[in-house]
N, C-alpha and C positions, 0 to 999 in steps of 0.2 A: 079484760088484761093478760097477755101470754103468760101460763107457766115459766116458758123459758125466758132465759138473759137474751138479750142482745150479743148477736155475735159477732167476736174481734175481728177489727179489720181484715187482719191478717189470716182468717180462718177459711180452710179450701171447702169448695163443694162442688160433687159430681153430677154433672146433668146426662142421664144414660143415652143413648141413642137409639131409639128402639123403630127408629125405619132405615134403612139403608140408604136411602137416594138422600140423608143428612149428613153425610158426609164424603167430599168430595175428592173421587176416586183418582185422581190425577198428582192434587195436592195435597192430599191427604188431611186436610182445616173442615173445621167445621162451616158448614151450611147455617146461613139464616133460619132456615126452613126448622132448623131442631128450638127455634128461640120464641115460637110463636106462642101465642098462648091458645086454649084449647077453650071450647065455649064450656057455661058453666064450671070452671076450674078455677080454685082460690089466688092461682098462681102457678110460675112453673117449677114443676116438681123437680129437689136436688135432695142429694144425700150427703151428710157428713162427714167429708174426707178423717175426720179423726175417730169415726164409728167404722168407716168401712174401707174396706180398699177398692179401688176401681173395680178386678174383675168382680168381691163378694157383693158389689153395686150391678154389676152386669148380669151378677144370677139369680136376683131376684126378680128377674123377669123372662115370661117363657123364651121369649126373642130378644136380642140386642147385641148392634150391630158394631159397637164404639161408648166410651166414656169419655166427657171429656171433663177440665177443672175448668174452677173458674175462684178469683181471689175477690171475696166479698167488696174486699175495699173498690175494684172495678167494677164490681157491680153497681152501689153507693155513689159512683164518682159521677155516672150515668145515670143519675136521680130513683135509679133504680132501688128497694133493698129485699135483706133474707130476710125471712120470716121461719124462724123455730117453731114445730108445731108436733115432733116428738123424737125421742131419745135418738135417733139417726137420720130425721126427714125435716125437710126444711119447704118452703118456698119461695121463689122471688118473684115480688108483687109490685104492685105498681104498672103493668105494663097493657096496652088497651087492649079493646077486642079488635080485631082486623074487622070486624064488620064497624066499629064507634069510632075507628081513625086508623084506617089501614096504612096514612105514609109515617106516622110516630110508630105506629105496631115494627111496619116494616125497617125506619131507620132504628129503631131501640135493638131487636133482633141481628139485626147486620151489628150494632155495636156487640151485643152478647157475642155473637161469633167469632170476629177481631180478639177479642180477649181472653176468649176458651180457648185452652190445649188440649187435644185429643191423646189420652193418657192409655186410655186402651181399647185396641179393635179386634172382632174378630176375625181368625186369619180362617 
């Protein structure tokens, strides 16, 4: 059992965009690439908006090109969940590995990208 309560539906989480190609330069939208699970990761790393601003999230990394926001209810709506694992951090869980199920990984990454909003961008 986790020591943290389930996050409320209206909680906001931030996904730090650590690669420039995760942002569509023309539209300013987040690409699905930002939401693929990396091998050996417990889930997609996100920070809790209640604990840090978009700028503070970006500052956690040596190089961050943008920060996208997602509402927990939107993540759950597509069959995934957000599990908090520290005061300011959580993981989006339930994503398949691309090696195991490429079609489903692409579908879910695309849905997450559609539901996310760019809230900070490196100038």
